[in-house]
N, C-alpha and C positions, 0 to 999 in steps of 0.2 A: 311285524314289528322288528325294527332293526336292533342291533346289539347296543348302539349308543343310547337309544331310548330306554332300554331295560336297565342300563347302568345308571341313568338319571333317576329312575323310580326307586331303585334299591339303594337305600342309604345305609351306611355302615353304623354299627351299634354305638360307636363313640360320637356319632352325630347328635344322638338324643341325650347323651350323658349330660350335657350342659343344661338341659331343660329339666332334668329330674331334681326335685327338691332334696337337698341334703338332709339326712336324718339327724335329728338332734342327739347329742351325746346322752346316752342312756343314764338316767338317774336312778336313785334308789326308789322303789315303789313305796307308796304309803301303805303300811301294814299295822296290824294290832300291836299294842304296846308302846306306840310312839306318843309323844306329846310335843306341841308346838303351836303355831299360829296359822290360821287359814287367812290368806290375803287374796282378795278379789280385785280384778282390774278390768279394763275395757280395751283388750288387745295390748300389744307390746309387753308380753310377759317378761322378757329379759330386763327391760327397764324397770318393771315392777319389782323383780328380784333385787336389783341393785338398790332401789329406794328402800325396800324392806330391810336389807342388810344395814343400810345407813341408819335408818330410824331405830331399829332394834339395838344395834351396837351403841348408838349414842345414848340412849336411856338406860341400857344395861350397864354401861360404864358408871352412870350416876348411882344405880342401885347396888351393883355387885362389884364395882371397880373394873379396871382395864382387863382385857382378856389376856394379854401378853405382859408378864411382869418383867422388869429389867433385872439383870444379874448384878444387884447391888452388894451381894455378899462376897464378891471376888476381891481378895486382898493380896494374892500372890500369883506368880506365873503358873504354878501347879494347879491352883483353882481355875485360872483362866483356861488352861489347856483342857481340864476336865469339863468345864462349861462348854468349851468349843466342840469337843468330841460329842457331848450329849446333844447339842444342837444339830450337829451333822447327822447323828442317829435319828433325831426326830424328823429331819427333812427327808431322810430315805424312807421312813415309814409313811403310812397314810396320815395326812394331816387331820388333827383333831380340832374342830371348831365348835363353839357353843351354838351357832346358828348354821344350818345346812338346808339348802333347798332340796325338796323331795318331790318326785313325780306324784301329782294328786289324782290323775286319771280323768280330770275334767278340764274343759277349755276355760281360760281366763280365771282359773283357780289355782293358787300356788300355796303349797304347804311348806312352812319354814320349820324344820325340826329343831327343838331346843334341848340342850344338854344341861345337866346339873352344874351349878346350883340355881339355874334360871327357872323361875316359876312363871309359866305363860300368863296366867291370870293376874298375878301381881304386877308383871312387867307391863302388860298391855294397858291395864287400868291406870297405872301411874303415868304411862306415856300419854294416853288420851286425855287424862286430866290436865296435864301440863300444856298439851296442845290447845285444849279449850281455853285455859287461862291466857295463853299468849295470843290466841285468835289470829294467827298468821299462817298462811298456806305453807305447808312443809313437804308436800309430795304431789307430783302431777299424775302419777300412775297408780298409786295405791288407793283403793276405795275403802273397803271394810277390812278390819284386822281383828279377827275373832280368835281368842285364845281357846286352845284344845288341851284338856288334861287327860282324857281317856279316849282310846281308839280300840274298837273291837270289830269283829266280823258282823255283817248285817244279817243276822239271824235272831229269831225270837229269844232263844235261850241265852245267847251271848249278850244281847241287849239288856235283857232283865238282870243278869248277873253283873254286868259292867255298871249299869245305873244304880244298883243297890250299893255297890262299893263306892261310887263316886258321891252318892247323895248322903251316905252315912255321916260324914263330918259336918254337914250343913243342916240336915233335917232330923236325923235320928238322935235327937238330944231330949231327955225327959223334961217335962214341964216347959216346953217352948212351942209357940205357935207363930208361924211365918206365912206370909203371902208370896205366892210364887206363880210363875207363868212358864209355859213351854213354847219355844219357837222351833219350828221344824222346817227343814229344807232338804229336798232330795235332788240329786243330779245323776244322770246316767244309770238309773235303776228303776226297773218297771215292776218289780215284785213287792216292794215294801208299800204297804197301805198307810196313809197318813194317820188315820184315826186309830189304827191298831198300834202303831208306835207310840203315839201320844198316850194311849191307854196303858201300855207297859210301863212307860216312865212314870205316869202319874201314880200307878199302884205301888211303885217302888218308893215314891215320896212318903207316903203315909204308912207303908208297910202293912197293908190291909187297913185295919182300924186302930192300930197301935198309936198312931199320932193323929193330931187334928189340924194339919196345915190346910190352908184355903187357897183357892185360886183367885188371883186378881190380875186381870188382863190389862187394866189401865195403869196402875202404878204398883207393880210387884216389888217386894224387897229383893228377891233373887229371881233370875231368869235362867232356866235350863235350856241350853242350845243343843239341838240335835241336827247334825249334818250328815246325811247319807250320801256317800260318793261311790258309785259302782258297788263293790262288794264289801265296803268298810263303813262303819258308823263312828263318827266323831261327836264327842259330847263334852260339855263343861257346864259349870255353874258360874255365872257372872253377876255383878252388881252394877247398879246405875246403868242399866242397859238403855233405857229410854232417855235418861238425862244426857248420856253421851252419844245420842243420835244413833242408836243401834250399832255402836262402835264403828261409825262411818267417819273417816278423817275428812273427807271432803265436806260433809255437812257440818262438821264441827268448825271448819275455817271459812265457810261461806258467809260473806258479808251481805247485809240487807242493802237495798238500793240507797237508802238514806245514808248509811255508813259508807257506801262505796263512792258516792258523790258528794259527801259532806253536806247533805241538806239538813239544816237546822229544823228541830221540831217546832211546829206551829202551836203556840199556846192556846189553850181553850179559854172560853169566857170564864169558867169557874176557877181556873188556875191563874188567871191574870190578877196581877197585884193592884191594878188600877181599875176600880169598878166603874169609873166615869167613861172608860174607853169603849167606843162603840165599834165592835169588830165586824158588824154587819155592813158598815159603810165601805164602799169600794174606794180605792185610792184615786185621788183627783176629782171626786164627785162631791160638789158642795150641796148639802141638803139643808143648810141653815135657813134659807128663804126660798119659797116657791110662789109663783103667781096665785096658785089656787089656795094658798094659805092665807092670803090677805082677805080681809072682810071689808066690803064697801060700806 
């Protein structure tokens, strides 16, 4: 083998550098103690994050007011200089946002962390209710937007304790009986058993036999969502779960074929105001006289 052939086979390291996928900038990992919104998508996670920021900020402004308030109290040059220096100091520090994307640990799953005073359950319920009323597509990349109020480690003791703390304001009320359901989903975790997790959460609802809440899988008043992603467990209590299409934005804004093509509803014989109208007759067919109807 000549030297020229060996040089052709041996490629420099920089030759392969262009084909190596660039690593995404490291985000904060999802960890216990956080609260926020789980957003699912079908690929294109970056565009999904952009859509999530836009929707959450739009409806958070209506509930909690704008995130950045203007310096309306400036009346003199001294106040202006103080406000300017404070703004420069804030820019040097780490920016504080009420919504921040967090590394969830699962593909096509995004976690948007929420900061006070934003309540994930109130915000998402308000947003989806308004979207349902408008019935207009508002996002191409976001599918489900599920609020999360409690995050703990995916172990039995942690799940039991976190579930008890989360369910107390909703179920641990004397002389009240509510119907509930538990919705469980696991991703990238092979140790958590579905039936065991549901049993731990169900025991925390009634706290043994202290309360008499019942299970209703068809039309529950409250739904307890449990999302296990790798080594963390995300939980929340939501309302109108099935009325809001399981918190799926795409399903809320999907039009039926009749609405999509503006096809009018065909009235039935019972709903017709004219009882003499024969709806069984085909258009253009005259059945007033037939040869077989004549009697010789």
